[in-house]
C-alpha positions as CSV (number, residue, x, y, z in Angstrom):
1,M,-89.8,-114.2,76.9
2,S,-90.1,-112.7,73.4
3,K,-88.1,-114.3,70.6
4,I,-87.9,-111.1,68.6
5,P,-84.5,-110.0,69.8
6,E,-83.1,-113.4,69.0
7,M,-84.6,-113.3,65.5
8,V,-83.2,-109.8,64.8
9,S,-79.7,-110.8,66.2
10,K,-79.4,-113.4,63.4
11,L,-79.4,-110.7,60.7
12,N,-76.1,-109.9,59.0
13,V,-76.2,-106.5,57.3
14,L,-73.7,-104.5,55.2
15,V,-74.2,-100.7,55.4
16,V,-72.5,-98.6,52.8
17,G,-72.6,-94.8,52.6
18,D,-71.5,-91.4,53.8
19,I,-70.5,-91.5,57.5
20,M,-70.2,-88.3,59.5
21,L,-69.4,-87.2,63.0
22,D,-72.2,-85.2,64.7
23,E,-70.8,-82.7,67.2
24,Y,-73.0,-80.9,69.6
25,T,-71.6,-77.8,71.3
26,Y,-73.7,-76.7,74.3
27,G,-73.3,-73.3,75.9
28,D,-75.0,-70.2,77.4
29,V,-75.5,-66.7,76.0
30,T,-75.2,-63.7,78.3
31,R,-74.0,-61.0,76.0
32,I,-73.8,-59.7,72.4
33,S,-70.4,-59.6,70.7
34,P,-68.8,-56.1,70.5
35,E,-67.4,-57.2,67.1
36,A,-70.7,-57.9,65.4
37,P,-74.4,-58.0,66.3
38,V,-74.3,-61.7,67.2
39,P,-74.6,-63.6,70.5
40,V,-71.5,-64.8,72.2
41,V,-71.8,-68.5,73.2
42,R,-69.7,-69.6,76.1
43,V,-69.0,-73.3,75.7
44,L,-70.2,-75.6,78.5
45,E,-70.0,-79.0,77.0
46,R,-69.3,-80.9,73.7
47,T,-70.7,-84.3,72.8
48,Y,-70.3,-86.5,69.8
49,C,-72.3,-89.2,68.0
50,L,-72.2,-91.1,64.7
51,G,-74.1,-89.2,62.0
52,G,-75.1,-89.8,58.4
53,T,-74.6,-93.5,57.5
54,G,-73.4,-93.9,61.1
55,N,-76.8,-93.2,62.4
56,V,-78.2,-96.1,60.4
57,V,-75.5,-98.3,61.9
58,R,-76.3,-97.0,65.5
59,N,-79.9,-98.0,65.1
60,L,-79.1,-101.4,63.7
61,C,-76.5,-102.2,66.4
62,E,-79.0,-101.1,69.1
63,L,-81.4,-103.6,67.8
64,G,-78.8,-106.4,68.0
65,V,-78.2,-106.7,64.2
66,N,-74.7,-107.9,63.1
67,V,-73.5,-104.9,61.2
68,T,-70.5,-104.2,58.9
69,C,-70.0,-100.6,57.9
70,F,-68.1,-99.6,54.7
71,S,-67.4,-95.9,54.4
72,K,-64.7,-93.2,54.1
73,V,-63.1,-90.9,56.6
74,G,-60.2,-88.5,56.7
75,D,-56.8,-89.1,58.3
76,D,-57.7,-86.9,61.3
77,K,-59.0,-86.9,64.8
78,A,-62.7,-87.0,63.7
79,G,-62.0,-90.1,61.5
80,L,-60.3,-91.8,64.4
81,K,-63.2,-90.9,66.7
82,I,-65.7,-92.4,64.2
83,T,-63.7,-95.6,64.0
84,E,-63.5,-95.9,67.8
85,M,-67.2,-95.2,68.2
86,L,-68.1,-97.9,65.7
87,E,-65.9,-100.3,67.7
88,E,-67.7,-99.3,70.9
89,I,-71.1,-100.3,69.6
90,G,-69.9,-103.6,68.2
91,C,-69.9,-102.7,64.5
92,N,-67.4,-104.3,62.1
93,S,-66.0,-101.4,60.1
94,L,-64.0,-100.9,57.0
95,M,-63.1,-97.2,57.0
96,V,-61.1,-96.1,54.0
97,K,-59.0,-92.9,54.5
98,V,-59.3,-90.2,51.8
99,P,-57.8,-86.7,51.4
100,G,-59.8,-83.8,52.6
101,G,-60.8,-84.7,56.1
102,T,-63.8,-86.3,57.8
103,I,-67.3,-84.9,57.4
104,V,-68.2,-83.2,60.6
105,K,-71.5,-81.4,61.4
106,N,-71.3,-79.2,64.5
107,R,-74.6,-78.0,66.0
108,I,-74.4,-75.0,68.3
109,V,-77.0,-75.3,71.0
110,A,-77.4,-72.5,73.4
111,G,-79.6,-69.9,75.1
112,E,-82.2,-70.1,77.9
113,N,-84.2,-72.7,76.0
114,M,-81.2,-74.5,74.6
115,F,-82.2,-74.2,71.0
116,Q,-80.0,-74.9,67.9
117,M,-78.6,-71.5,66.9
118,L,-76.3,-72.6,64.1
119,R,-74.9,-75.6,62.3
120,I,-71.4,-75.7,60.9
121,D,-70.7,-78.3,58.2
122,D,-67.2,-79.4,57.4
123,E,-67.7,-81.5,54.3
124,N,-65.7,-83.8,52.1
125,Y,-67.0,-84.9,48.7
126,N,-64.0,-87.0,47.7
127,S,-64.8,-90.4,46.2
128,L,-62.8,-93.6,46.6
129,D,-60.4,-94.3,43.6
130,R,-61.0,-97.5,41.7
131,K,-58.0,-99.4,43.2
132,T,-59.1,-98.6,46.7
133,T,-62.7,-99.6,45.9
134,L,-61.6,-103.0,44.5
135,S,-59.3,-103.7,47.5
136,A,-62.2,-102.9,49.9
137,L,-64.7,-105.0,48.1
138,D,-62.2,-107.9,48.1
139,I,-62.1,-107.7,51.9
140,L,-65.9,-107.6,52.1
141,S,-66.2,-110.6,49.8
142,N,-65.2,-112.8,52.8
143,N,-68.6,-112.2,54.3
144,E,-72.1,-113.2,53.4
145,F,-74.8,-110.6,54.1
146,D,-78.6,-111.0,54.3
147,Y,-79.2,-107.4,53.2
148,M,-77.2,-104.5,52.0
149,I,-78.2,-100.9,53.0
150,I,-77.1,-98.0,50.7
151,S,-77.2,-94.9,52.9
152,D,-76.6,-92.2,50.3
153,Y,-76.1,-88.6,51.5
154,N,-74.5,-87.6,48.2
155,K,-71.2,-86.8,49.8
156,G,-69.0,-88.8,47.4
157,M,-69.1,-92.3,48.8
158,I,-71.8,-93.7,46.4
159,N,-70.7,-93.6,42.7
160,E,-71.4,-95.6,39.7
161,F,-68.2,-97.7,39.8
162,L,-68.7,-98.6,43.5
163,F,-72.4,-99.3,43.1
164,K,-72.1,-101.7,40.2
165,K,-69.2,-103.5,41.8
166,L,-71.2,-103.9,45.0
167,R,-74.1,-105.4,43.0
168,N,-71.9,-107.8,41.3
169,S,-69.9,-108.9,44.3
170,Q,-72.7,-109.1,46.9
171,M,-75.9,-111.1,46.3
172,A,-77.8,-109.5,49.2
173,P,-80.9,-107.5,48.4
174,M,-80.4,-103.7,48.4
175,I,-82.3,-101.4,50.7
176,V,-81.5,-97.9,49.5
177,D,-82.0,-94.5,51.3
178,P,-81.6,-92.5,48.0
179,K,-80.5,-89.2,46.8
180,P,-82.0,-88.0,43.4
181,A,-78.5,-87.2,42.1
182,N,-77.7,-90.9,42.0
183,Q,-81.2,-92.2,41.1
184,E,-80.2,-93.9,37.9
185,L,-78.1,-96.3,40.0
186,Y,-81.1,-97.6,41.9
187,K,-83.1,-99.3,39.1
188,N,-84.3,-102.8,40.2
189,C,-83.2,-102.4,43.8
190,Y,-85.3,-104.2,46.4
191,I,-86.5,-101.3,48.5
192,L,-86.2,-97.5,48.3
193,T,-87.0,-95.1,51.2
194,P,-87.1,-91.6,49.8
195,N,-88.6,-88.7,51.8
196,S,-91.3,-86.5,50.2
197,I,-88.8,-84.1,48.6
198,E,-86.6,-86.8,47.2
199,D,-89.6,-88.7,45.9
200,K,-90.8,-85.7,43.8
201,L,-87.3,-85.3,42.2
202,M,-87.0,-89.0,41.2
203,N,-88.2,-90.6,38.0
204,P,-91.4,-92.5,38.6
205,E,-90.2,-95.3,36.3
206,L,-87.8,-96.2,39.1
207,F,-90.6,-97.2,41.4
208,K,-92.2,-99.7,39.0
209,S,-89.8,-102.5,39.9
210,T,-89.1,-101.8,43.5
211,V,-90.9,-101.6,46.9
212,T,-91.0,-98.0,48.0
213,F,-91.5,-96.6,51.5
214,K,-92.0,-92.9,51.0
215,T,-91.5,-91.1,54.4
216,C,-93.8,-88.1,54.9
217,G,-92.9,-86.9,58.4
218,K,-96.0,-86.2,60.4
219,D,-98.1,-87.7,57.6
220,G,-96.6,-91.1,58.1
221,I,-95.4,-93.4,55.2
222,I,-96.8,-94.2,51.8
223,L,-96.1,-97.8,50.7
224,R,-95.9,-98.5,47.0
225,D,-95.5,-102.1,45.8
226,S,-96.9,-104.4,43.1
227,T,-100.4,-104.2,44.7
228,G,-100.6,-100.4,44.5
229,S,-100.2,-97.6,46.9
230,T,-101.2,-97.6,50.6
231,H,-101.0,-94.6,53.0
232,I,-100.0,-95.6,56.6
233,P,-100.7,-92.6,58.9
234,T,-98.9,-92.0,62.1
235,E,-100.0,-90.5,65.5
236,P,-99.1,-86.9,66.2
237,V,-96.5,-86.3,68.9
238,Q,-94.4,-83.5,70.4
239,V,-91.4,-83.3,68.2
240,Y,-88.0,-82.3,69.7
241,N,-85.6,-83.4,67.0
242,V,-86.3,-84.8,63.5
243,S,-82.6,-85.4,62.7
244,G,-82.0,-89.0,61.9
245,A,-85.6,-90.1,61.8
246,G,-85.2,-91.4,58.2
247,D,-82.2,-93.5,59.3
248,T,-84.4,-95.1,62.0
249,V,-87.0,-95.9,59.4
250,V,-84.4,-97.7,57.2
251,A,-83.0,-99.6,60.2
252,A,-86.5,-100.6,61.4
253,I,-87.6,-101.9,57.9
254,T,-84.4,-103.9,57.6
255,A,-84.8,-105.5,61.1
256,C,-88.4,-106.4,60.3
257,H,-87.2,-108.8,57.7
258,A,-86.1,-111.1,60.5
259,I,-89.7,-111.7,61.5
260,D,-91.5,-113.9,59.0
261,E,-95.1,-113.1,60.1
262,L,-94.7,-109.4,59.1
263,D,-95.6,-108.0,55.7
264,Y,-94.8,-104.6,54.0
265,I,-97.7,-102.8,55.7
266,D,-96.5,-104.1,59.0
267,Y,-93.0,-102.8,58.2
268,A,-94.4,-99.4,57.5
269,K,-96.4,-99.3,60.8
270,I,-93.4,-100.4,62.8
271,A,-91.1,-97.9,61.1
272,N,-93.7,-95.2,61.8
273,A,-93.7,-96.1,65.5
274,C,-89.9,-96.2,65.7
275,A,-89.6,-92.8,64.0
276,R,-92.3,-91.4,66.3
277,Y,-90.1,-92.6,69.3
278,V,-86.9,-91.0,68.1
279,V,-88.3,-87.6,67.2
280,Q,-89.5,-87.2,70.8
281,Q,-85.9,-87.4,72.0
282,P,-83.8,-84.2,72.5
283,K,-80.9,-85.4,70.4
284,T,-80.4,-87.7,67.4
285,S,-81.5,-91.0,69.0
286,V,-82.1,-94.7,68.4
287,V,-84.8,-97.2,69.3
288,P,-83.9,-99.6,72.1
289,I,-84.5,-103.3,71.4
290,N,-87.1,-103.5,74.2
291,E,-89.1,-100.7,72.6
292,F,-88.8,-102.3,69.1
293,T,-89.9,-105.6,70.5
294,K,-92.9,-103.9,72.2
295,I,-93.9,-102.2,68.9
296,V,-93.6,-105.4,66.9
297,E,-95.6,-107.5,69.4
298,E,-98.4,-104.9,69.3
299,I,-98.5,-105.2,65.5
300,L,-98.5,-109.0,65.6
301,K,-101.5,-108.9,68.0
302,E,-103.5,-106.9,65.5
303,K,-102.9,-109.5,62.7
């Protein structure tokens, strides 16, 4: 029996960032509205899943990692649902309530081919005040983490005060899924995982002291470290949903740290394979531990 699940289960990871509730509204369309030239969607089903930072958490928990999530929600039904869903997947959570409501992204999926017709974003950019930030960090100080993931969606959770306090209070190496708006905070972080657009908007000086996994969609991942730049291609697949693939990459790279035989190039190959798996699923998905184990074992055989 493979020891990979056991290795991964020993990781203790803190995830900090903008958590959201992803809502999917499924329906059918049989007529055009008499009020405007738009289709009328008759609702058949609604489903929910953790989005934003929550998708990173979902991926890690599915792999068996011990996860603590620190984020903000509103004092509303969506915030309560997020808290309950985190509990259901076995995540320790510190959800701070802020004014303005919880971030919800509602995707309307309808028609004969069930395609996404519309997305409605209910967003909240409120940051935590300093007193609340310090109280939360005091609670987190009772834990020791192997790694800290900053999942930045630029929705108000990540700010200079919180970031600096996190760096001072937690000694764990930082793995950052960045947004260019906050790029000055990321100097000297351990790992950055920008996508192609984010990479272009960020100062190249940031990359000189960090390991960077630049995600390039169908073109794979470009690894930059002290030895130079390496392009790790991926295999083409039928893509059904790209939502959350970057979160899967972050989670996979983090989980790879539990396996000593792997190096950064291996991390990129494994992250490619994990992303390739999730984009073939109809909804925002995660990689099961048995699939992750299979991917890692194949990489180890090649070494």
